[in-house]
C-alpha positions in Angstrom: 27.8 23.2 -39.8 25.0 20.7 -40.4 25.7 17.1 -41.2 25.5 17.7 -45.0 28.2 20.3 -44.9 30.2 18.1 -42.5 30.0 15.3 -45.1 31.2 17.5 -47.9 34.1 18.9 -46.0 35.2 15.6 -44.5 35.1 14.0 -47.9 37.8 16.4 -49.1 40.3 15.2 -46.5 39.3 11.8 -45.2 37.2 10.0 -47.8 37.9 6.2 -47.5 40.9 6.8 -45.2 39.6 4.3 -42.6 38.4 1.6 -45.1 39.7 -1.8 -44.0 40.1 -3.2 -47.5 41.5 -2.3 -50.9 39.3 -1.2 -53.8 40.1 -4.4 -55.5 38.9 -6.6 -52.6 35.7 -4.6 -52.3 35.1 -4.7 -56.0 35.5 -8.5 -56.0 32.8 -8.8 -53.3 30.5 -6.4 -55.2 31.0 -8.3 -58.4 30.1 -11.6 -56.8 27.0 -10.1 -55.2 25.9 -8.5 -58.5 26.3 -11.8 -60.4 24.3 -13.7 -57.8 21.6 -11.0 -57.7 21.2 -11.1 -61.5 21.2 -14.9 -61.5 18.3 -14.8 -59.0 16.4 -12.4 -61.3 16.5 -9.5 -59.0 16.8 -5.8 -60.0 18.4 -4.5 -56.7 19.3 -5.5 -53.2 18.5 -3.6 -50.0 20.9 -4.4 -47.2 20.3 -3.4 -43.6 22.5 -5.8 -41.6 25.6 -4.0 -40.4 27.9 -6.9 -41.4 26.5 -7.1 -44.9 26.9 -3.4 -45.4 30.5 -3.6 -44.1 31.2 -6.5 -46.4 30.4 -4.6 -49.5 31.5 -1.1 -48.5 33.8 -1.1 -45.5 31.3 0.9 -43.4 32.1 0.3 -39.7 30.7 1.8 -36.5 29.9 0.7 -33.0 26.5 2.3 -33.2 24.5 -0.4 -34.9 21.2 0.1 -33.1 19.9 2.8 -35.6 18.6 2.3 -39.1 21.2 2.1 -41.9 20.6 0.9 -45.4 22.6 0.1 -48.5 20.8 0.1 -51.8 22.9 -2.0 -54.2 22.9 -2.7 -57.9 25.9 -3.8 -60.0 26.2 -0.2 -61.3 25.1 1.9 -58.3 25.2 2.0 -54.5 23.5 4.4 -52.1 24.3 4.4 -48.4 21.7 5.8 -46.0 22.9 6.6 -42.5 21.7 8.6 -39.5 23.3 12.1 -39.2 25.5 11.0 -36.3 27.1 8.3 -38.5 28.1 10.7 -41.3 31.7 10.5 -40.3 32.2 6.8 -40.4 30.2 6.6 -43.7 32.7 9.0 -45.3 35.9 7.8 -43.7 35.3 4.0 -43.8 33.8 3.7 -47.4 34.3 4.8 -50.9 30.6 5.1 -51.6 29.9 8.3 -53.6 26.1 8.6 -52.8 25.8 8.9 -49.0 22.5 10.2 -47.7 21.8 11.2 -44.2 18.7 11.6 -42.0 18.4 13.2 -38.6 18.8 10.4 -36.2 16.2 11.8 -33.9 13.6 11.9 -36.7 12.8 8.5 -38.3 10.3 10.2 -40.5 13.2 11.3 -42.7 14.1 7.7 -43.7 11.4 6.7 -46.0 10.9 9.3 -48.7 14.7 9.6 -49.6 15.0 5.8 -49.6 11.9 5.4 -51.8 13.2 8.1 -54.1 16.5 6.3 -54.6 14.7 3.1 -55.4 12.4 4.6 -58.0 13.3 3.4 -61.4 15.8 0.7 -60.5 13.3 -2.1 -61.1 10.5 -3.9 -59.3 12.1 -7.0 -57.8 14.1 -6.0 -54.7 16.0 -8.5 -52.6 16.1 -8.1 -48.8 17.2 -10.2 -45.8 13.6 -10.8 -44.6 14.7 -12.5 -41.3 17.4 -10.1 -40.1 16.4 -8.0 -37.1 17.8 -4.9 -38.7 15.1 -4.8 -41.3 12.4 -2.8 -39.4 8.8 -3.5 -40.0 8.1 0.3 -40.2 10.6 0.7 -43.0 9.2 -2.2 -45.0 5.7 -1.1 -44.6 6.6 2.4 -45.6 8.4 1.3 -48.7 5.6 -0.9 -49.8 3.1 2.0 -49.4 5.4 4.3 -51.4 6.4 1.7 -54.0 3.4 -0.4 -54.6 4.8 -1.7 -57.9 7.8 -3.3 -56.1 8.0 -6.8 -54.8 10.3 -7.3 -51.8 11.7 -10.9 -51.9 13.8 -12.8 -49.4 17.4 -12.9 -50.8 19.5 -13.6 -47.8 21.2 -16.5 -49.5 22.7 -14.2 -52.2 25.2 -12.6 -49.9 25.5 -15.6 -47.6 26.9 -17.6 -50.5 29.6 -15.0 -51.1 30.5 -14.3 -47.5 30.8 -17.9 -46.3 34.0 -18.5 -48.4 36.8 -16.3 -47.2 39.3 -14.5 -49.4 43.0 -14.3 -48.6 42.5 -10.8 -47.1 39.7 -12.2 -44.9 41.8 -15.2 -43.8 44.6 -12.8 -42.8 42.1 -10.9 -40.6 40.9 -14.1 -39.0 44.4 -15.3 -38.4 45.2 -12.1 -36.6 42.1 -12.3 -34.5 43.0 -15.9 -33.7 46.4 -14.8 -32.4 44.9 -12.1 -30.2 42.1 -14.3 -28.9 44.7 -16.9 -27.8 46.6 -14.3 -25.9 43.5 -13.1 -24.1 42.2 -16.5 -23.1 45.6 -17.6 -22.0 46.0 -14.7 -19.7 42.5 -15.4 -18.2 43.2 -19.1 -17.8 46.5 -18.5 -16.1 44.9 -16.2 -13.6 42.2 -18.6 -12.4 42.5 -19.3 -8.6 39.9 -20.2 -5.9 38.6 -17.1 -4.3 38.8 -14.8 -7.3 35.7 -13.4 -8.9 34.6 -14.4 -12.4 34.5 -10.7 -13.3 38.2 -10.4 -12.3 39.1 -13.2 -14.7 37.1 -11.5 -17.4 38.9 -8.2 -16.7 42.3 -9.8 -17.0 41.4 -11.4 -20.3 39.9 -8.3 -21.7 43.0 -6.2 -20.8 45.1 -8.8 -22.6 42.9 -8.7 -25.7 42.9 -4.9 -25.9 46.7 -4.7 -25.2 47.3 -7.1 -28.1 45.3 -4.9 -30.5 41.7 -6.0 -30.4 39.0 -3.6 -31.6 35.7 -3.4 -29.8 34.4 -6.9 -29.8 31.2 -8.3 -31.2 30.7 -10.2 -27.9 32.4 -9.4 -24.7 34.5 -12.1 -22.8 32.4 -14.8 -21.4 33.4 -16.2 -18.0 31.2 -18.5 -15.8 32.1 -20.9 -12.9 30.6 -23.8 -11.1 26.8 -24.5 -11.5 26.4 -21.2 -13.5 28.6 -22.7 -16.2 25.9 -25.4 -16.8 23.6 -22.6 -18.1 24.3 -21.5 -21.6 24.8 -17.8 -22.2 25.1 -16.6 -18.6 28.2 -14.4 -18.0 30.4 -13.1 -15.3 28.6 -11.4 -12.5 30.9 -11.0 -9.5 30.7 -14.7 -8.5 33.5 -16.2 -6.4 35.4 -19.2 -7.8 35.3 -22.1 -5.5 38.0 -24.7 -5.1 37.6 -27.6 -7.6 35.1 -25.7 -9.8 35.5 -25.5 -13.6 35.8 -22.0 -15.0 34.4 -21.7 -18.5 36.0 -19.1 -20.8 34.9 -18.0 -24.3 36.7 -15.1 -25.9 36.8 -13.6 -29.4 38.9 -10.6 -30.4 38.1 -8.4 -33.3 40.5 -7.5 -36.1 39.0 -5.3 -38.8 35.7 -6.7 -37.5 36.7 -10.4 -38.1 36.5 -12.7 -35.1 38.1 -16.1 -34.5 36.5 -17.3 -31.2 37.9 -19.9 -28.7 36.6 -21.7 -25.6 38.6 -23.1 -22.8 37.8 -24.6 -19.4 40.1 -24.3 -16.4 39.7 -26.2 -13.2 40.4 -24.2 -10.0 42.0 -27.3 -8.4 42.1 -30.9 -9.6 39.6 -32.2 -12.2 37.4 -35.1 -11.3 37.0 -38.3 -13.4 33.6 -37.0 -14.6 35.2 -33.8 -15.8 37.9 -35.7 -17.6 35.3 -37.9 -19.3 33.3 -34.8 -20.4 36.4 -33.1 -21.7 37.5 -36.2 -23.6 34.1 -36.4 -25.3 34.5 -32.8 -26.5 37.9 -33.8 -27.9 36.5 -36.8 -29.8 33.7 -34.6 -31.3 36.3 -32.1 -32.4 38.4 -34.8 -34.0 35.4 -36.2 -35.9 34.6 -32.7 -37.2 38.1 -32.0 -38.4 38.1 -35.3 -40.3 34.8 -34.4 -42.0 35.4 -30.7 -42.8 36.5 -31.5 -46.4 35.2 -30.1 -49.7 32.2 -31.9 -50.9 31.1 -33.3 -47.5 27.7 -31.9 -46.4 27.2 -30.0 -43.1 24.7 -32.6 -42.2 27.1 -35.5 -42.7 29.7 -33.8 -40.5 27.1 -33.2 -37.8 26.1 -36.9 -37.9 29.8 -37.9 -37.4 30.0 -35.5 -34.5 26.8 -37.0 -33.0 28.3 -40.4 -33.0 31.2 -39.1 -31.0 28.8 -37.4 -28.6 26.6 -40.5 -28.2 28.2 -41.8 -24.9 27.2 -38.6 -23.1 24.1 -37.6 -25.2 21.6 -38.4 -22.5 23.5 -36.8 -19.6 24.8 -33.5 -21.0 23.0 -30.6 -22.8 24.4 -29.7 -26.2 23.0 -27.1 -28.4 22.8 -29.3 -31.6 25.0 -26.9 -33.6 28.5 -28.3 -33.9 29.8 -25.3 -35.8 28.8 -21.9 -37.2 30.5 -19.8 -39.8 32.5 -16.8 -38.6 33.8 -13.7 -40.3 33.1 -10.0 -40.0 30.5 -9.1 -37.5 29.2 -6.4 -35.1 27.6 -6.5 -31.7 25.6 -8.3 -30.4 27.1 -11.5 -31.9 30.2 -12.8 -33.8 28.1 -15.5 -35.4 28.1 -14.8 -39.2 24.8 -16.6 -39.9 25.8 -17.9 -43.3 26.2 -21.6 -42.4 25.7 -24.1 -39.6 27.2 -27.6 -39.0 24.0 -29.2 -37.8 21.4 -31.9 -38.8 19.4 -31.0 -41.9 21.9 -28.5 -43.3 22.5 -29.7 -46.9 25.2 -27.2 -47.9 28.6 -28.7 -48.6 32.0 -27.6 -47.4 34.2 -25.6 -49.7 37.8 -24.6 -49.3 38.4 -21.6 -47.1 35.1 -21.7 -45.3 35.8 -20.9 -41.6 33.8 -22.1 -38.6 33.9 -21.9 -34.9 33.2 -25.3 -33.3 31.5 -24.4 -30.0 31.9 -27.7 -28.2 30.5 -27.4 -24.6 28.8 -30.1 -22.7 26.7 -28.9 -19.8 25.6 -31.1 -16.9 22.5 -29.3 -15.5 23.1 -27.8 -12.1 26.6 -29.2 -11.9 28.9 -27.5 -14.4 29.8 -27.1 -18.1 33.0 -28.2 -19.8 33.8 -26.6 -23.1 36.8 -26.4 -25.5 36.8 -25.1 -29.1 38.8 -23.8 -32.0 38.0 -21.7 -35.1 38.8 -23.9 -38.1 39.4 -23.4 -41.8 38.2 -25.9 -44.4 41.0 -27.4 -46.5 41.4 -30.3 -48.9 42.7 -32.5 -46.2 40.1 -31.5 -43.5 39.7 -28.9 -40.9 42.7 -26.8 -40.0 42.6 -24.8 -36.7 43.3 -21.1 -37.0 43.3 -20.7 -33.2 45.9 -22.5 -31.1 43.9 -24.1 -28.3 46.2 -26.4 -26.2 43.2 -28.8 -25.7 44.1 -29.6 -22.2 41.9 -29.4 -19.1 44.3 -27.1 -17.3 44.3 -27.4 -13.5 45.5 -24.4 -11.4 45.8 -25.2 -7.7 
């Protein structure tokens, strides 16, 4: 059978069977998106980012490199997927109008998509800066629909996604639990002479055994001078005695990720290591105090900068003290809806959730990092992950 027949037959027995959320939860999200869309004076939204499509429909797949699109209005949704993704589109969503195209033939994308957009209005919102919105798709739609204006509307769904519902908080709490088990197993295994890749394997096994799905980022493990370089990863390097081993893990539960960082010394930490770690802890405490409703992200970042000041000239720090997390797909667990950093004027609201990636890197020497995923509450930040916040030393 071809993919159209497959879709029809699968729908009879498995439609929506793999959907992660209730109809009521998805309807709540769609209602919020529709209200924000109409308030912005838009006629429709065109989503191409996997996490945005998942948020509104439940559509989930590990194949996120191919074009997928969700055309959304408050009254209608159309999900366009490549033929190889027909199964997940049927099983993971309750969308009635699912349209496929042969994944080996990108020419089949534009005409059906333009046809679906005909008559829904002329002001179409898109996430203009997301990498999933291909130039060829936009150019083709503009040629076929010259009367339409495609307007940057990323903030519409960002505003809804950044505040988590009770169902989402449950997913994040479960991810936090599994993340902790994985990173604890890796930390306990650190010994001089082991390879960084062996530590990553031990942690990954613990994550999967505890129930993690495929992760948005794989376990990060670096040691010694390599840990002073941001975003390197394990590569069969031997751990030397006395070196810090940097760990950053994030399990996935229904696509939601609560990441955590730890640093373990393969021996005894030096005074310099203790000082660096203590600075991370002071930054963390400053952030927790300021993660209250009504405080701006900028104000929280400035408080964190004051805690960082004693080491600001000696250690590299990215400048982002926190980023929102939620449901994501590879290659990143960063939600992209909010950042605790200078110049970010948005204010905290209850049940926003952030990962606070506090790692200070001394160029060519090592990096020391420790972090938690934290929920905003009326009394300040409340960690979802259970980081022991100690500079563990395994001889």
